C-alpha positions in Angstrom: -7.3 -3.0 -62.1 -8.0 -0.6 -59.3 -4.5 -0.8 -57.8 -5.2 1.5 -54.8 -7.0 -1.4 -53.1 -4.8 -4.2 -51.8 -3.6 -6.7 -54.3 -5.5 -9.9 -53.4 -3.4 -12.1 -51.1 -3.8 -14.1 -48.0 -4.3 -10.8 -46.2 -6.7 -9.1 -48.6 -9.9 -9.5 -46.6 -8.2 -8.3 -43.4 -7.0 -5.2 -45.2 -10.3 -4.6 -46.9 -12.0 -4.8 -43.5 -10.0 -1.7 -42.4 -12.1 0.3 -45.0 -15.4 -0.7 -43.4 -15.3 2.0 -40.6 -14.7 4.6 -43.3 -17.8 3.5 -45.2 -19.9 3.6 -42.0 -18.7 7.1 -41.2 -19.6 8.4 -44.6 -22.9 6.6 -44.5 -23.8 8.2 -41.2 -23.1 11.6 -42.6 -25.5 10.9 -45.5 -28.5 9.8 -43.4 -29.6 13.3 -42.6 -29.4 14.5 -46.2 -32.5 14.6 -48.5 -32.9 12.4 -51.5 -32.1 15.5 -53.7 -28.9 16.1 -51.8 -27.9 12.4 -52.3 -28.4 12.8 -56.1 -26.3 16.0 -56.1 -23.5 14.1 -54.4 -23.8 11.4 -57.0 -23.7 14.0 -59.8 -20.6 15.4 -58.3 -18.9 11.9 -58.3 -19.9 11.5 -61.9 -18.3 14.8 -62.8 -15.1 13.8 -61.0 -15.0 10.4 -62.7 -15.6 11.9 -66.2 -12.9 14.6 -65.4 -10.3 11.9 -65.0 -10.4 11.3 -61.2 -9.1 7.8 -60.5 -12.0 5.5 -59.7 -10.2 4.1 -56.6 -10.5 7.5 -55.0 -14.3 7.5 -55.4 -14.8 4.1 -53.8 -15.5 5.2 -50.2 -18.1 7.8 -51.1 -19.5 5.8 -54.0 -20.1 2.7 -51.8 -21.6 4.8 -49.0 -24.0 6.5 -51.4 -25.2 3.2 -52.9 -25.6 1.7 -49.4 -27.7 4.6 -48.3 -29.7 4.6 -51.5 -30.5 0.9 -51.2 -31.6 1.4 -47.6 -34.0 4.2 -48.5 -35.5 2.7 -51.7 -35.3 -1.0 -51.1 -35.3 -1.4 -47.4 -32.0 -3.3 -47.7 -28.7 -2.2 -46.2 -25.6 -3.8 -47.5 -24.0 -6.0 -44.8 -20.3 -5.6 -44.2 -19.6 -8.9 -46.0 -21.5 -7.5 -49.0 -19.3 -4.4 -48.9 -16.3 -6.8 -48.9 -17.8 -8.5 -51.9 -18.1 -5.1 -53.6 -14.4 -4.4 -52.9 -13.5 -7.7 -54.5 -15.5 -7.0 -57.6 -14.2 -3.4 -58.0 -10.8 -5.0 -57.8 -11.5 -7.1 -60.8 -11.8 -10.4 -58.8 -14.1 -13.3 -58.7 -16.1 -13.0 -55.5 -17.3 -16.4 -54.1 -20.4 -15.8 -52.1 -22.6 -18.5 -50.6 -26.1 -19.0 -51.8 -28.5 -16.5 -50.1 -25.7 -14.0 -49.2 -27.1 -11.4 -51.5 -25.0 -11.3 -54.7 -27.8 -9.2 -56.4 -27.4 -6.4 -53.9 -23.6 -6.7 -53.7 -23.5 -6.2 -57.5 -24.9 -2.7 -57.2 -21.7 -1.4 -55.7 -19.3 -2.0 -58.6 -22.0 -1.4 -61.2 -22.7 2.0 -59.8 -19.1 3.0 -59.5 -18.2 2.0 -63.0 -21.3 3.6 -64.4 -20.0 7.0 -63.1 -17.4 7.1 -65.9 -20.2 7.2 -68.5 -19.0 4.3 -70.7 -21.6 1.8 -69.5 -21.6 -1.0 -67.0 -23.0 -4.4 -68.0 -24.1 -7.2 -65.8 -24.3 -10.6 -67.6 -26.3 -13.4 -66.1 -27.6 -16.8 -67.3 -31.2 -16.1 -68.5 -33.7 -13.4 -69.3 -35.7 -14.0 -66.2 -32.8 -13.2 -63.8 -31.7 -10.2 -65.9 -35.1 -8.6 -65.8 -35.8 -9.5 -62.2 -32.5 -8.2 -60.9 -32.6 -5.0 -63.0 -36.2 -4.2 -61.9 -35.5 -5.0 -58.2 -32.4 -2.8 -58.0 -33.7 0.0 -60.3 -35.0 2.3 -57.5 -31.6 2.5 -55.8 -29.8 3.3 -59.0 -32.3 5.9 -60.1 -32.2 7.6 -56.7 -28.5 8.3 -57.6 -29.3 9.6 -61.1 -28.4 6.4 -62.9 -30.4 5.0 -65.9 -31.0 1.2 -66.1 -31.7 -0.9 -69.2 -32.4 -4.6 -69.8 -31.6 -6.5 -73.0 -34.1 -9.4 -73.5 -34.2 -12.0 -76.2 -37.4 -10.7 -78.0 -36.1 -7.0 -78.1 -35.9 -5.1 -81.3 -32.7 -3.2 -82.3 -34.1 0.1 -81.1 -34.9 -1.4 -77.7 -31.5 -2.9 -77.5 -29.8 0.4 -78.4 -31.7 2.2 -75.8 -30.8 -0.4 -73.2 -27.1 -0.2 -74.0 -27.2 3.6 -73.9 -28.2 3.5 -70.2 -25.6 3.9 -67.5 -26.3 0.3 -66.3 -27.4 -2.6 -68.5 -28.5 -6.0 -67.5 -28.8 -9.0 -69.9 -27.5 -12.4 -70.7 -24.0 -13.3 -71.9 -25.7 -14.7 -75.1 -27.5 -11.5 -75.9 -24.4 -9.4 -75.3 -22.5 -11.7 -77.6 -24.9 -11.8 -80.4 -25.4 -8.0 -80.3 -21.6 -7.7 -80.6 -21.5 -10.0 -83.6 -24.4 -8.2 -85.3 -22.7 -4.9 -84.8 -19.5 -6.3 -86.2 -21.3 -7.5 -89.3 -22.9 -4.1 -89.7 -19.6 -2.3 -89.5 -18.1 -4.8 -92.0 -20.9 -4.1 -94.5 -20.4 -0.3 -94.1 -16.6 -0.5 -94.3 -16.2 1.1 -90.9 -13.9 0.3 -87.9 -15.0 -0.8 -84.5 -13.6 2.4 -83.1 -16.4 4.3 -84.9 -18.9 3.2 -82.3 -16.8 3.1 -79.1 -16.5 5.9 -76.6 -18.2 9.2 -76.0 -20.1 10.9 -78.8 -20.2 7.8 -81.0 -24.0 8.0 -81.4 -23.8 11.4 -83.0 -21.6 9.9 -85.7 -24.3 7.6 -86.9 -27.4 9.8 -86.8 -27.7 10.2 -90.6 -26.5 6.7 -91.5 -29.7 4.7 -91.1 -28.6 1.4 -89.5 -26.6 1.8 -86.3 -24.8 -0.5 -83.9 -26.7 -1.2 -80.7 -23.7 -1.5 -78.4 -21.2 1.2 -77.3 -18.0 -0.5 -76.4 -16.7 -2.9 -73.7 -15.8 -1.0 -70.6 -16.9 -3.1 -67.6 -18.7 -6.4 -67.3 -19.8 -8.1 -64.1 -20.6 -11.8 -64.7 -23.1 -13.5 -62.4 -22.7 -17.2 -62.0 -19.2 -16.7 -63.3 -18.1 -20.3 -63.1 -20.9 -21.4 -65.4 -20.5 -18.6 -67.9 -16.7 -18.0 -67.9 -15.5 -21.6 -67.3 -18.1 -24.2 -68.2 -19.2 -22.3 -71.3 -15.9 -20.6 -72.1 -15.4 -22.3 -75.5 -19.1 -22.2 -76.4 -19.2 -20.4 -79.8 -21.9 -17.8 -80.6 -22.4 -17.9 -84.3 -24.4 -15.9 -86.8 -24.9 -17.9 -89.9 -25.5 -17.6 -93.6 -27.5 -19.9 -95.8 -25.6 -23.0 -97.1 -24.9 -23.4 -100.8 -26.6 -26.7 -101.5 -30.2 -26.8 -102.7 -32.6 -27.1 -99.8 -34.4 -30.2 -101.3 -31.2 -32.1 -101.7 -29.9 -31.2 -98.2 -33.2 -32.2 -96.6 -33.4 -35.5 -98.5 -29.8 -36.4 -97.6 -30.2 -35.8 -93.9 -33.5 -37.7 -93.9 -32.0 -40.6 -95.8 -29.1 -40.8 -93.4 -31.4 -40.7 -90.4 -33.6 -43.4 -91.8 -30.7 -45.8 -92.3 -28.5 -45.0 -89.2 -29.9 -47.9 -87.2 -28.7 -50.4 -89.8 -25.1 -49.7 -88.8 -23.9 -51.6 -85.8 -21.0 -50.5 -83.6 -17.7 -52.4 -84.1 -19.3 -54.2 -87.0 -19.9 -51.3 -89.3 -18.3 -48.3 -87.5 -15.7 -47.6 -84.9 -16.4 -45.2 -82.0 -13.7 -43.2 -80.3 -14.9 -42.7 -76.7 -12.4 -39.9 -75.9 -13.4 -37.7 -78.8 -16.9 -39.2 -79.4 -16.0 -39.6 -83.1 -17.9 -42.1 -85.3 -16.1 -43.5 -88.4 -17.4 -46.0 -90.8 -15.1 -49.0 -91.4 -14.8 -51.0 -94.6 -17.9 -53.1 -93.8 -19.9 -49.9 -93.0 -18.9 -48.2 -96.3 -19.8 -51.3 -98.2 -23.2 -51.4 -96.5 -23.8 -47.7 -97.3 -23.0 -48.3 -101.0 -25.6 -51.0 -101.1 -28.4 -48.8 -99.9 -30.7 -47.3 -102.5 -30.9 -43.5 -102.7 -33.7 -41.2 -104.2 -33.1 -39.4 -107.5 -32.6 -36.0 -105.7 -29.4 -37.4 -104.1 -27.7 -38.4 -107.3 -25.3 -35.6 -107.3 -24.3 -36.2 -103.6 -20.7 -37.5 -103.5 -19.8 -40.8 -101.8 -17.5 -39.0 -99.3 -20.4 -36.7 -98.4 -22.7 -39.7 -97.9 -20.2 -41.2 -95.5 -20.1 -37.9 -93.5 -23.9 -37.6 -93.4 -24.2 -41.2 -92.2 -21.5 -40.9 -89.6 -23.3 -37.8 -88.3 -26.7 -39.6 -88.2 -25.1 -42.5 -86.2 -23.5 -40.0 -83.8 -26.8 -38.3 -83.0 -28.6 -41.6 -82.6 -25.9 -42.7 -80.1 -24.9 -39.5 -78.2 -27.8 -37.0 -78.4 -30.8 -38.0 -76.3 -34.2 -36.4 -76.2 -35.0 -34.6 -72.9 -31.4 -34.9 -71.9 -29.6 -32.9 -74.6 -32.6 -31.3 -76.3 -36.4 -30.9 -76.2 -38.9 -30.3 -79.0 -41.0 -27.1 -78.9 -43.5 -26.4 -81.7 -41.7 -28.5 -84.2 -38.2 -27.1 -83.4 -35.2 -28.6 -81.6 -34.3 -26.6 -78.5 -30.9 -27.3 -76.9 -30.9 -28.0 -73.2 -27.7 -26.6 -71.7 -26.0 -29.4 -69.7 -24.5 -26.9 -67.3 -27.6 -25.0 -66.3 -30.4 -27.4 -67.3 -32.1 -24.5 -69.1 -33.2 -24.1 -72.7 -30.5 -22.5 -74.8 -32.9 -20.6 -77.0 -31.5 -19.5 -80.3 -28.4 -21.8 -80.1 -27.8 -24.5 -82.6 -25.2 -27.3 -82.8 -22.6 -26.9 -85.5 -21.4 -29.1 -88.3 -24.8 -30.4 -89.3 -25.5 -32.0 -85.9 -28.6 -29.9 -85.4 -30.0 -30.8 -88.7 -29.2 -34.5 -88.1 -31.2 -34.4 -84.9 -34.1 -32.7 -86.8 -34.1 -35.6 -89.3 -33.8 -38.2 -86.5 -37.0 -36.7 -84.9 -38.7 -36.5 -88.3 -39.0 -32.7 -88.1 -38.5 -30.2 -91.0 -34.8 -30.0 -91.6 -33.3 -26.5 -91.5 -30.7 -25.6 -94.1 -27.2 -25.8 -92.5 -25.5 -22.5 -92.0 -22.1 -21.2 -92.8 -20.5 -18.7 -90.4 -20.9 -15.0 -91.0 -19.5 -14.1 -87.6 -18.4 -16.1 -84.6 -17.0 -15.5 -81.1 -16.6 -17.7 -78.0 -17.9 -16.7 -74.6 -14.3 -16.5 -73.4 -13.2 -14.2 -76.1 -16.3 -12.1 -75.7 -15.5 -11.2 -72.1 -11.8 -10.9 -72.6 -12.6 -7.8 -74.7 -13.7 -5.8 -71.7 -11.3 -3.4 -70.1 -12.6 -4.3 -66.6 -14.0 -7.7 -65.8 -15.3 -9.2 -62.5 -17.5 -12.1 -61.5 -19.4 -13.6 -58.7 -20.7 -17.1 -57.9 -21.3 -19.5 -55.1 -18.8 -22.0 -56.5 -15.5 -20.6 -57.7 -12.7 -22.0 -55.6 -12.6 -25.3 -57.6 -12.0 -23.2 -60.8 -9.6 -20.7 -59.2 -6.6 -21.9 -61.4 -8.6 -21.4 -64.6 -9.9 -18.0 -63.5 -6.3 -16.8 -62.9 -4.8 -18.4 -65.9 -7.4 -17.4 -68.5 -8.8 -14.2 -67.2 -6.1 -13.0 -64.8 -8.7 -12.8 -62.0 -8.0 -14.2 -58.5 -10.9 -15.8 -56.5 -11.8 -14.2 -53.2 -13.9 -16.2 -50.8 -16.3 -13.8 -49.0 -17.4 -14.9 -45.5 -21.0 -15.4 -44.7 -22.9 -12.8 -42.8 -23.8 -15.3 -40.1 -22.2 -18.7 -39.3 -23.6 -21.4 -41.6 -25.8 -24.1 -40.0 -25.7 -26.4 -43.0 -24.8 -30.0 -42.3 -22.9 -32.0 -44.9 -24.2 -35.6 -44.7 -22.4 -38.8 -45.9 -23.1 -40.0 -49.4 -25.3 -43.1 -49.8 -24.5 -45.7 -52.4 -27.1 -48.1 -54.0 -26.8 -51.2 -56.2 -28.5 -49.6 -59.2 -30.2 -46.4 -60.3 -33.7 -47.6 -59.8 -33.1 -48.5 -56.1 -31.5 -45.0 -55.7 -34.6 -43.2 -57.0 -37.0 -45.3 -55.0 -35.0 -44.5 -51.8 -35.1 -40.8 -52.7 -38.8 -41.0 -53.2 -39.3 -42.8 -49.9 -37.3 -40.2 -48.0 -39.1 -37.4 -49.6 -42.4 -39.0 -48.6 -41.3 -39.2 -45.0 -40.0 -35.6 -44.9 -43.2 -34.4 -46.6 -45.4 -35.8 -43.9 -43.5 -33.6 -41.4 -44.5 -30.6 -43.5 -40.9 -29.6 -44.5 -40.3 -27.9 -47.9 -38.1 -30.1 -50.1 -36.0 -29.5 -53.2 -34.6 -32.4 -55.1 -32.0 -31.8 -57.8 -31.7 -34.0 -60.9 -29.2 -33.9 -63.8 -31.7 -34.2 -66.7 -35.3 -33.8 -67.7 -35.9 -37.6 -67.9 -34.6 -38.2 -64.4 -36.8 -35.4 -63.0 -39.8 -36.9 -64.6 -38.9 -40.5 -63.4 -38.7 -39.2 -59.9 -42.0 -37.3 -60.4 -43.7 -40.6 -61.4 -42.3 -42.4 -58.2 -43.6 -39.5 -56.0 -47.0 -39.6 -57.6 -47.3 -43.3 -56.8 -46.6 -42.5 -53.2 -49.2 -39.8 -53.3 -46.8 -36.9 -52.8 -48.0 -33.7 -54.3 -45.1 -31.9 -56.0 -44.0 -29.5 -58.8 -41.5 -30.2 -61.5 -39.1 -27.5 -62.8 -37.2 -28.4 -65.9 -36.7 -27.1 -69.4 -40.2 -28.3 -70.3 -41.7 -26.1 -67.6 -39.7 -22.9 -68.1 -42.8 -20.8 -68.6 -43.9 -21.6 -65.0 -40.5 -21.1 -63.5 -41.2 -17.9 -61.6 -44.4 -19.3 -60.1 -42.8 -22.6 -59.1 -39.7 -20.9 -57.6 -41.8 -18.4 -55.6 -43.7 -21.3 -53.9 -40.8 -23.7 -53.5 -39.9 -22.7 -49.9 -43.4 -22.9 -48.5 -44.2 -25.5 -45.8 -44.9 -28.9 -47.3 -44.0 -27.9 -50.8 -42.0 -30.5 -52.8 -40.1 -29.3 -55.9 -38.2 -31.6 -58.3 -35.8 -29.7 -60.5 -33.0 -30.1 -62.9 -29.9 -28.0 -62.4 -31.6 -25.0 -64.0 -32.8 -24.3 -60.4 -29.3 -23.9 -59.2 -28.6 -20.6 -60.9 -30.2 -17.6 -59.2 -33.4 -19.2 -58.2 
């Protein structure tokens, strides 16, 4: 932690405000300097940082340089509250900043400062779209100060990823950072090498003649956007690289399909017990007797009875608890998980313990061979590896205890640049869900006639499409943004605020859009 700045307390913002005049004085002295002179100053700061100068001593000039670079290249000057947000982040805190207060610009301050050290600064966000958008938007300001910027995207090849991580500043998703770490760890394991072989300065030279190389270069600083979603909601989400299972593919497919075809024959409380707290399905004596009476194809002869119980319990569970267009969608014959926290497709992720294959069988798709685990890490453990960690989000106070307990990071609420004019209205309660959605549609119709832009948030794909049907009946032209329309996301979001525009969205629209 950068201990020079005040330790967060009830007085931290008041103390940090005392640094603002110093930033402005330094900024004023930079305004008459040429772009080339700004870069020379930045190179001087880099030299000091690499020579062992404490980062806290570089904060005033570093923040002033980034503020001036953003003004020149982007036409955006950091507000004082954004400078306070930068101080919170450089102090390894969670900065809670309201929507629209400019977290993307605020992030440039700690990213630039940590990049000076030369060990890489990584910004993790929730999807490729935001990672690429933010990196490209902020790139001119970074480059004016001599910084290189890389982006890690899902389709990227190893060489592209290695080049992105070699940059001073790297944007990407938590998922991609995690899977790259796991792949590097597997590579090192195969080659009998230690993780220290690819951490720190000069590591790339050690691998020049070895063929395969890790893509990452260590865990110095990570700034997590939408920190409550990534660090709290998804903290225990495992990232897994699998290996092929040992059973023959034909037998595995047949058993999953057999269980899926028979699952509806088992009735809750009559054939199986369901534990609501743990969502566990367990066949009782009547259920096991029913299972033994069911015919099986020849290919399943070597499948043991205990295994059949487990396959069947799994099939019952997915019939009961995993719903199409709520928990998953189908894209080109494959099951794609819908993240319940973000409403977005979780491309590349699969449920464990055969759940994913059971859903494939339920939907009569080709069953993929279950995987064992070659390497695994949770989101929480991934980010606890970093020497310096900070985060920002619009909703952090409710998770303040967890942030402090798990990550040792206090939450700092950053004030808005201008007083908020938002009104918090009373909740309305309806007798049933249908009446609620009809009332929402009627109110949208009324507001739409006044030409106001409207955004309606829903929890799941099926709810967004139900509301879409009701609006269509009322003749309200609208757009739907959910995991089925992710390819059109940028276009829909860009138009959402225009007069008369109505947008129905799942919670995927709540993260960075």
